[in-house]
C-alpha positions in Angstrom: 0.0 0.0 0.0 1.2 3.5 -0.9 1.2 5.8 2.2 2.4 9.4 2.4 3.9 10.2 5.8 3.5 14.0 6.5 5.4 16.0 9.1 8.1 13.4 9.0 11.2 13.8 11.0 14.3 11.5 11.0 13.1 9.7 14.1 9.7 9.0 12.6 11.4 7.5 9.5 13.7 5.4 11.7 10.9 3.7 13.7 8.3 3.5 10.9 10.8 1.9 8.6 11.8 -0.6 11.2 8.3 -1.8 11.8 7.2 -1.6 8.2 9.7 -4.3 7.1 9.3 -3.3 3.5 5.6 -4.4 3.4 4.3 -1.0 2.3 5.5 1.8 0.2 6.1 4.7 2.6 6.9 8.1 1.2 8.3 10.4 3.8 7.3 14.1 3.4 8.8 16.7 5.8 6.0 19.3 5.1 2.9 19.3 7.3 -0.5 18.5 5.9 -2.7 21.4 5.0 -4.8 22.7 2.1 -1.7 23.6 0.1 0.1 20.3 0.5 -2.9 17.8 0.5 -2.4 17.3 -3.3 1.0 15.7 -2.6 -1.0 12.6 -1.5 -2.7 12.2 -4.9 -3.0 8.5 -5.8 -1.9 7.4 -2.3 -4.3 5.0 -0.6 -3.3 6.3 2.8 -1.6 9.2 4.6 0.0 9.3 8.0 -0.1 12.5 10.0 0.8 14.0 13.4 -0.6 16.5 15.9 -0.1 19.8 14.0 -1.3 18.5 10.6 -4.6 19.9 9.5 -7.3 17.5 8.2 -10.4 19.7 8.1 -13.2 19.2 5.6 -11.5 21.1 2.8 -8.3 19.1 3.1 -10.3 15.8 3.3 -12.2 16.7 0.1 -8.9 17.2 -1.7 -7.6 13.9 -0.3 -10.8 12.2 -1.4 -10.4 13.5 -5.0 -6.9 12.1 -4.9 -8.3 8.7 -4.0 -7.1 8.6 -0.4 -9.2 6.3 1.7 -7.1 6.0 4.9 -5.8 8.5 7.5 -3.3 7.2 10.1 -2.7 9.4 13.2 0.7 9.0 14.9 -0.9 10.2 18.1 -3.9 9.7 20.4 -5.5 13.2 20.0 -7.6 13.9 17.0 -8.9 17.4 17.4 -7.1 18.3 14.1 -9.3 15.9 12.1 -12.9 16.5 11.0 -14.2 13.0 11.9 -17.7 13.8 10.8 -16.5 14.9 7.3 -14.2 11.8 7.1 -17.2 9.6 7.7 -19.3 11.4 5.0 -16.4 11.1 2.5 -15.8 7.4 3.3 -12.3 8.0 4.6 -11.3 5.7 7.5 -9.4 7.3 10.4 -7.2 5.5 12.9 -5.2 6.7 15.8 -2.7 5.3 18.4 -5.0 5.4 21.5 -2.2 4.9 24.0 1.5 4.8 23.3 3.3 5.8 26.5 1.3 7.4 29.3 4.4 7.1 31.5 6.4 9.3 29.1 4.0 12.2 29.3 3.3 11.8 33.0 7.1 11.6 33.9 7.8 14.7 31.8 5.0 16.6 33.7 6.7 15.6 37.0 10.1 16.7 35.5 8.6 20.1 34.7 7.2 20.4 38.3 10.6 19.6 39.9 12.5 21.8 37.5 10.3 24.8 38.2 10.3 24.1 41.9 14.0 23.5 42.5 15.1 25.8 39.6 17.3 23.1 38.2 17.5 24.8 34.8 18.8 28.0 36.4 21.3 26.1 38.6 22.6 24.2 35.5 23.2 27.5 33.6 24.9 29.1 36.7 27.3 26.4 37.3 28.4 26.4 33.6 29.4 30.0 34.2 31.2 29.0 37.4 28.6 30.6 39.6 28.1 28.3 42.5 25.8 30.5 44.5 22.5 29.0 45.6 20.8 32.4 46.3 17.6 32.6 44.4 17.3 28.8 44.0 15.0 28.2 47.0 12.3 25.6 46.4 9.7 23.8 48.5 9.0 20.3 49.6 6.5 18.5 47.3 5.6 16.0 50.0 2.4 17.1 51.8 1.3 19.5 49.0 -2.1 19.2 47.3 -1.9 18.2 43.7 -4.9 18.7 41.4 -5.1 16.2 38.5 -7.4 17.5 35.7 -8.2 14.4 33.7 -7.5 11.0 35.1 -7.3 8.9 31.9 -4.2 6.9 31.1 -1.7 9.8 31.6 -3.5 11.4 34.5 -3.6 8.0 36.2 0.1 7.5 35.9 0.8 11.0 37.2 -1.5 10.4 40.2 0.4 7.3 41.1 3.7 9.2 40.9 2.6 12.1 43.0 1.1 9.6 45.5 4.7 8.3 45.9 5.8 11.9 46.7 3.4 11.9 49.6 0.9 14.4 48.2 -2.8 14.9 48.8 -4.5 14.2 45.5 -7.6 15.8 44.1 -9.1 14.6 40.8 -11.5 16.1 38.2 -12.8 14.0 35.4 -16.1 13.0 33.7 -15.3 9.3 34.6 -14.0 8.1 37.9 -11.1 5.7 38.2 -12.0 3.5 41.2 -8.5 2.1 41.4 -7.0 5.6 42.0 -9.6 6.3 44.7 -9.1 2.9 46.5 -5.3 2.4 46.2 -3.8 5.9 45.7 -6.0 8.2 47.8 -7.4 10.3 45.0 -10.5 12.2 45.9 -12.8 13.3 43.0 -14.1 16.8 43.6 -15.8 19.7 41.8 -13.5 21.7 39.5 -13.9 24.8 41.6 -12.7 23.0 44.7 -9.7 21.6 42.9 -8.7 25.1 41.8 -9.2 26.5 45.3 -7.2 23.8 47.2 -4.4 22.7 44.9 -0.8 23.9 45.2 0.0 22.2 41.9 -2.4 21.7 39.0 -1.5 19.3 36.2 -3.8 19.3 33.1 -4.4 16.0 31.2 -7.8 16.6 29.6 -8.6 16.0 25.9 -9.3 19.1 23.8 -13.1 19.3 23.1 -15.6 22.2 22.7 -16.3 21.8 26.5 -12.6 21.9 27.6 -11.2 24.6 25.2 -9.8 27.4 27.4 -10.8 25.6 30.6 -7.9 27.4 32.1 -9.1 31.0 31.7 -9.3 34.3 33.6 -12.3 33.2 35.7 -10.8 29.9 36.7 -7.3 31.2 37.3 -8.9 33.7 39.8 -10.2 30.7 41.8 -6.8 29.2 42.2 -4.4 29.6 45.2 -2.0 32.5 45.0 1.3 31.3 43.7 -0.2 28.1 42.2 2.0 25.9 40.0 0.3 25.1 36.6 1.5 22.4 34.3 0.0 21.6 30.8 1.3 18.7 28.8 -2.0 17.8 27.1 -3.3 20.3 24.4 -2.3 23.9 24.0 -5.9 25.3 23.7 -6.8 24.0 27.1 -4.9 27.0 28.4 -5.9 30.6 27.4 -2.3 32.0 27.1 -3.4 35.6 27.5 -5.2 34.7 30.7 -2.1 32.9 31.9 0.1 35.9 31.2 -2.3 38.1 33.3 -2.1 35.5 36.1 1.7 35.6 36.0 1.7 39.4 36.1 -0.6 39.4 39.1 1.5 36.6 40.7 -1.6 34.5 40.9 0.3 31.9 38.9 3.7 31.4 40.7 5.0 28.8 38.3 4.0 27.8 34.7 5.3 25.0 32.6 3.8 24.1 29.2 4.9 21.4 26.7 2.1 22.4 24.3 1.0 25.8 23.0 -2.1 26.8 21.0 -0.1 28.5 18.3 2.6 25.9 18.1 2.1 24.9 14.5 5.1 26.0 12.4 7.1 26.6 15.6 7.3 23.5 17.7 9.3 20.6 16.1 11.2 23.1 14.0 14.7 24.7 14.4 14.1 28.4 14.4 17.4 29.4 16.1 18.3 31.8 13.3 14.8 33.0 12.7 12.6 35.7 14.2 9.5 34.3 16.0 6.6 36.6 15.1 4.3 35.1 17.7 4.3 38.0 20.2 2.4 36.0 22.8 4.9 33.2 22.9 7.8 35.6 22.9 6.3 37.4 25.9 5.7 34.2 27.7 9.4 33.2 27.3 10.5 36.3 29.1 9.1 35.3 32.5 11.7 33.7 34.8 9.1 31.4 36.4 8.0 29.9 33.1 9.3 26.8 31.3 8.3 25.9 27.7 9.3 22.6 26.2 8.7 21.9 22.5 5.9 19.2 22.7 8.5 16.6 23.7 6.6 15.0 26.6 5.8 11.9 24.5 9.3 11.7 23.1 10.8 8.4 24.4 12.1 5.3 22.7 9.2 3.3 24.0 6.6 5.8 22.8 8.0 6.0 19.3 8.3 2.3 19.1 4.7 1.8 20.1 3.5 4.5 17.7 5.2 2.8 14.8 3.9 -0.6 15.9 0.3 0.4 16.3 0.4 2.4 13.0 1.4 -0.8 11.1 -1.3 -2.8 12.9 -3.9 -0.1 11.9 -2.8 -0.5 8.2 -3.3 -4.3 8.6 -6.7 -3.8 10.1 -7.8 -1.5 7.3 -6.6 -3.9 4.7 -8.5 -6.8 6.4 -11.6 -4.7 6.9 -11.5 -5.4 10.7 -12.8 -3.0 13.3 -10.4 -2.0 16.1 -10.4 0.3 19.1 -8.1 2.5 17.1 -10.6 3.4 14.5 -12.3 6.7 14.9 -14.8 6.4 12.0 -16.5 3.2 13.0 -20.1 3.0 14.1 -20.6 2.5 17.8 -21.6 -1.1 18.6 -24.8 -2.1 20.4 -22.7 -3.3 23.4 -20.9 0.1 23.6 -24.2 2.0 23.5 -25.8 -0.3 26.1 -22.9 0.0 28.6 -22.1 3.6 29.3 -19.2 4.3 31.6 -19.7 5.4 35.2 -19.9 9.1 35.4 -18.6 11.3 38.2 -20.9 13.6 40.1 -19.7 16.7 38.3 -19.4 16.1 34.5 -18.1 19.5 33.4 -17.7 23.0 34.8 -20.5 24.4 32.6 -22.9 21.6 33.5 -22.1 21.9 37.1 -22.9 25.7 37.0 -26.1 25.0 35.2 -27.0 22.3 37.8 -26.3 24.7 40.7 -28.3 27.4 39.0 -31.2 25.1 38.5 -31.0 24.1 42.2 -31.1 27.7 43.3 -34.1 28.4 41.1 -35.9 25.4 42.5 -35.1 26.4 46.1 -36.4 29.9 45.4 -39.6 28.5 43.9 -40.1 26.3 47.0 -39.5 29.2 49.3 -42.1 31.3 47.4 -44.6 28.5 47.5 -44.0 28.0 51.3 -44.5 31.7 51.9 -47.7 31.7 49.9 -49.0 28.7 51.7 -48.1 30.2 55.1 -50.0 33.3 54.3 -53.0 31.2 53.1 -52.8 29.2 56.3 -53.0 32.4 58.4 -56.0 33.7 56.4 -57.9 30.4 56.3 -57.0 29.0 59.7 -60.6 29.1 61.1 -61.9 27.2 58.1 -59.4 24.3 58.3 -61.0 21.2 59.8 -58.3 18.7 59.4 -54.4 18.6 59.4 -54.7 16.5 56.3 -56.0 19.5 54.3 -54.1 19.7 51.0 -53.4 23.3 51.5 -51.0 22.5 54.4 -48.8 20.1 52.4 -45.4 21.5 51.4 -44.1 21.2 47.9 -42.1 18.2 46.9 -38.3 18.4 46.5 -36.9 19.1 43.1 -35.4 16.3 41.0 -32.0 17.9 41.2 -32.2 18.1 45.0 -33.3 14.4 45.2 -30.4 13.4 42.9 -27.9 15.4 44.9 -29.0 13.7 48.1 -28.8 10.2 46.5 -25.3 11.0 45.2 -24.1 12.1 48.5 
């Protein structure tokens, strides 16, 4: 099968070639996929892309015209692909669901410790023969409260690592991981409580319409003064302008990001002799309490090996017409529809706010009803013959209140 590999770096070629074993014709293209380069895949059955490649409807239509029927993602995230359009156009899309949760979680912890103990500054000082430790003061991580936003595969590994540090662990996710609760002391809480109580917050959520800019002005204001914020998931989870405001106000005491919303064309590239025109990124890099790494959290031998392996397995599944967990364009099975995952008490921040607002409205209605009934009771007291009179019955509890009591 002919496959065009976009955004290909030397390390991609090395691992893909090793696992391909000359079975398929892989053409390695250094350019990223976008509307201007999609035609390069003409007459290729499949393409293989990475996180910053663009596969929106327009690009998919060009690929379809060029007879492409398969898209292979070398990553787990797929917010850069229009899955709905792919289904309509008959293009199959596969991803690598999980390649190395340990790699990303370990990098996140490395960023925490580097920020805290100022290892990067000490390294540069000593190279200049400056052995002073003034200005390198850190804090003990043991005993601190760590908020884990997203407890999927990566968040789960990070939770276990921070448990080893002796931290108090708070979690926020749509779905609860019972193992983390039972064996690692994680407590699932509302997002607002996680913000208010966490000394360190590590973000491991997927990027969706609900989670975009989940770290914004409003939520940063809810955090502890001097909070440490880590993002190794997706750049657009963090509103960078809001983060800069938080840094200026010293609300954010430490910030480390391995992903950036405007990273396309910057991360994974050598721009040492170029001028970066992204003023927001340039400004962020001027802060002494900020660390930016170039989307390298996944970058381990084990991860690259797994990515190449699963990519080849996905090609095999496509050729055989078999459905796999890696396919994003397959129809949901009856079993999957019939067995929804266990949800946590607070699905999302917006839904929680709606729920709280509904509760308040219901309570206000009940209060108004009770006041009205109390007034009626005073007016009609002489006429009431029995305590069973319907006018004396109070209103029933709202559905939201009943659900809340059952959940608690």
